[in-house]
C-alpha positions as CSV (number, residue, x, y, z in Angstrom):
1,M,0.0,0.0,0.0
2,G,2.9,2.4,0.7
3,L,3.1,5.4,3.0
4,R,-0.2,7.1,3.7
5,V,1.5,10.2,5.1
6,V,5.0,11.7,4.4
7,G,6.5,13.8,7.2
8,A,8.7,16.7,6.0
9,G,9.4,18.4,9.3
10,L,12.8,18.7,11.0
11,P,13.6,17.2,14.4
12,R,12.2,19.1,17.4
13,T,9.1,20.2,15.6
14,G,6.8,18.0,17.5
15,T,7.6,14.9,15.5
16,T,7.1,12.5,18.5
17,S,3.6,14.0,19.1
18,L,2.9,13.8,15.3
19,K,4.0,10.1,15.3
20,A,1.6,9.3,18.1
21,T,-1.2,11.3,16.6
22,L,-0.8,9.6,13.2
23,E,-0.7,6.1,14.7
24,Q,-3.9,6.9,16.6
25,L,-5.6,8.2,13.5
26,L,-4.4,5.7,11.0
27,G,-4.4,2.7,13.3
28,G,-1.0,1.8,11.9
29,R,2.7,2.4,12.4
30,C,4.8,5.6,11.9
31,Y,8.5,5.5,11.4
32,H,10.6,7.9,13.6
33,M,14.2,8.2,14.8
34,A,13.0,6.3,17.9
35,E,12.2,3.3,15.7
36,L,15.7,3.3,14.3
37,G,17.1,2.9,17.8
38,Q,15.2,-0.3,18.1
39,R,16.1,-1.6,14.7
40,V,19.6,-0.3,14.3
41,E,21.2,-3.6,13.3
42,H,18.9,-4.1,10.4
43,D,18.0,-0.5,9.5
44,G,21.3,1.2,10.3
45,P,23.2,-0.1,7.2
46,L,20.2,0.7,5.0
47,W,19.9,4.3,6.2
48,W,23.7,4.6,5.8
49,S,23.4,3.6,2.2
50,A,20.4,5.9,1.6
51,L,22.2,8.9,3.2
52,N,25.3,8.3,1.1
53,G,23.5,8.3,-2.3
54,D,21.3,5.2,-2.6
55,P,17.7,6.2,-1.8
56,D,16.4,3.0,-3.4
57,Q,16.9,1.6,0.2
58,L,13.9,3.5,1.3
59,D,11.5,0.9,-0.1
60,E,12.9,-1.8,2.1
61,L,13.3,0.6,5.1
62,L,9.7,1.8,5.0
63,A,7.9,-1.3,3.8
64,G,4.9,-2.0,6.0
65,W,4.9,1.5,7.6
66,D,1.9,3.8,7.3
67,A,3.7,7.0,7.8
68,A,7.3,8.4,8.3
69,V,8.3,11.5,10.2
70,D,11.5,13.0,11.7
71,W,15.1,12.2,10.7
72,P,16.3,10.3,9.0
73,A,13.1,9.7,7.0
74,S,12.2,13.4,6.6
75,I,15.6,14.1,5.0
76,F,14.2,12.3,2.0
77,W,10.9,14.2,1.9
78,R,11.2,14.9,-1.8
79,E,11.9,11.3,-2.7
80,L,9.2,10.0,-0.5
81,A,6.6,12.5,-1.7
82,D,7.4,11.6,-5.3
83,H,7.3,7.9,-4.6
84,H,4.0,8.0,-2.7
85,P,2.1,10.6,-4.8
86,D,-1.2,10.0,-3.0
87,A,0.2,10.6,0.5
88,P,-0.4,14.0,2.1
89,V,2.8,15.8,3.2
90,I,2.8,17.2,6.7
91,L,5.4,19.9,7.4
92,S,5.7,20.1,11.2
93,R,7.3,23.2,12.5
94,R,7.7,25.6,15.5
95,S,6.3,29.1,15.7
96,D,9.6,30.5,14.4
97,S,13.2,29.6,14.0
98,A,14.1,31.1,17.5
99,A,11.6,28.7,19.2
100,W,13.0,25.8,17.1
101,W,16.6,26.6,18.0
102,R,15.8,26.9,21.8
103,S,14.5,23.3,21.7
104,A,17.0,21.9,19.3
105,D,20.0,23.5,21.1
106,E,19.1,21.7,24.3
107,T,18.3,18.4,22.9
108,V,19.3,17.0,19.4
109,W,22.1,19.5,19.0
110,E,23.5,18.7,22.4
111,V,23.5,15.0,21.6
112,M,25.3,15.8,18.3
113,R,27.9,17.8,20.1
114,R,28.6,15.0,22.5
115,V,28.7,12.4,19.7
116,S,31.0,14.6,17.7
117,T,33.6,14.6,20.5
118,G,33.0,11.1,21.7
119,D,34.5,7.7,21.0
120,D,31.7,6.1,19.0
121,T,33.1,6.4,15.5
122,R,30.2,4.7,13.9
123,M,27.6,7.0,15.5
124,R,29.7,10.1,14.7
125,E,30.0,9.1,11.0
126,F,26.3,8.4,10.9
127,Q,25.4,11.8,12.3
128,V,27.8,13.5,9.8
129,S,26.0,11.7,7.0
130,M,22.6,12.8,8.2
131,R,23.7,16.4,8.5
132,R,25.3,16.4,5.1
133,A,22.3,14.8,3.4
134,A,20.0,17.3,5.2
135,G,22.1,20.2,3.8
136,L,24.1,21.1,7.0
137,G,27.8,21.6,6.8
138,D,30.6,21.9,9.3
139,D,29.0,25.1,10.7
140,W,25.9,23.2,11.8
141,D,26.4,24.3,15.4
142,D,26.3,28.0,14.6
143,E,22.9,29.3,15.7
144,A,22.5,31.8,12.9
145,V,23.4,29.1,10.3
146,A,21.1,26.5,11.9
147,R,18.2,28.9,12.1
148,A,18.7,30.0,8.5
149,W,18.8,26.4,7.4
150,Y,15.5,25.7,9.3
151,D,13.8,28.5,7.5
152,A,15.2,27.5,4.2
153,H,14.0,23.9,4.7
154,N,10.5,24.9,5.5
155,A,10.3,27.3,2.6
156,A,11.6,24.6,0.2
157,V,8.8,22.2,1.3
158,V,6.1,24.9,0.9
159,E,7.4,25.7,-2.6
160,A,7.7,22.1,-3.8
161,I,4.5,20.6,-2.5
162,P,1.1,21.8,-3.9
163,P,-1.1,23.5,-1.3
164,E,-3.8,20.9,-1.7
165,R,-1.4,18.2,-0.7
166,L,0.5,20.0,2.0
167,L,-0.5,20.5,5.7
168,V,1.7,22.9,7.7
169,W,1.2,21.8,11.3
170,Q,2.4,22.8,14.8
171,P,1.9,20.7,17.9
172,S,-0.5,23.2,19.3
173,D,-2.8,22.6,16.4
174,G,-3.6,19.2,17.8
175,P,-5.1,16.3,15.7
176,A,-8.1,18.1,14.1
177,P,-6.3,19.5,11.0
178,I,-4.6,16.2,10.4
179,A,-7.8,14.2,10.7
180,E,-9.5,16.6,8.4
181,R,-6.8,16.3,5.8
182,L,-7.0,12.5,6.0
183,G,-10.7,12.5,5.9
184,L,-10.9,10.8,9.3
185,P,-12.9,11.7,12.5
186,T,-11.0,13.8,15.1
187,P,-10.3,11.6,18.1
188,D,-11.6,12.6,21.5
189,G,-9.3,13.8,24.2
190,P,-6.5,16.4,24.5
191,A,-3.8,16.9,21.9
192,I,-0.8,14.6,22.3
193,H,2.3,16.5,23.6
194,A,5.2,14.1,23.8
195,N,9.0,14.2,24.2
196,T,9.3,17.7,25.7
197,T,12.8,19.1,26.2
198,A,12.9,17.9,29.8
199,E,11.7,14.4,28.7
200,F,14.3,14.2,25.9
201,R,17.1,15.2,28.3
202,T,16.0,12.6,30.8
203,N,15.6,9.8,28.2
204,T,19.0,10.5,26.6
205,N,20.8,11.0,30.0
206,L,22.0,14.5,29.2
207,D,23.7,16.0,32.3
208,G,22.5,19.0,34.2
209,E,19.1,20.3,35.0
210,A,16.7,20.2,32.1
211,P,15.4,23.5,30.9
212,P,11.6,24.1,30.4
213,D,10.2,22.9,27.1
214,S,10.0,25.6,24.4
């Protein structure tokens, strides 16, 4: 059947909340970076190949999944959107680049900093490949560069995907616009808000007191 939803949003744009919302709405599975951690022995080499110029691996990686969000899948939003032309594309984002950077700086970027100076060569090389494939160079840890990249990424998605196919979404929007776009009833209950900055820092064993979620 192929993907029913393609996620184009960057990390720290509510992708964990989006994953949970899509799984609730679709009654299926949504690929996310968290899934890679559980399937690294099988999926890791395939993602490595895809990130280094062989996107044909995406068929095997995402076979049986109903949706895909977050890195590394969203790095390939163009390829996935082309390969699954009937799937809506959801661009998850923060209110602006400053809000995104506050969250990314204390979470994903902090992990990347530690990996970049750590002893795990395989993980370091994998993260370099992800950044390179996503369009980030050696200056990825410069706030101005990262924020400009965030804005450019979002603009590229909006420009490439027809409005009738694209849903620009923030976590505060909740499930209603997603359900409407998919032609499904909106579920009862509050919007899902998962993997806050504090939760991320706890789950990844980052040192120090976790800052409030942005």
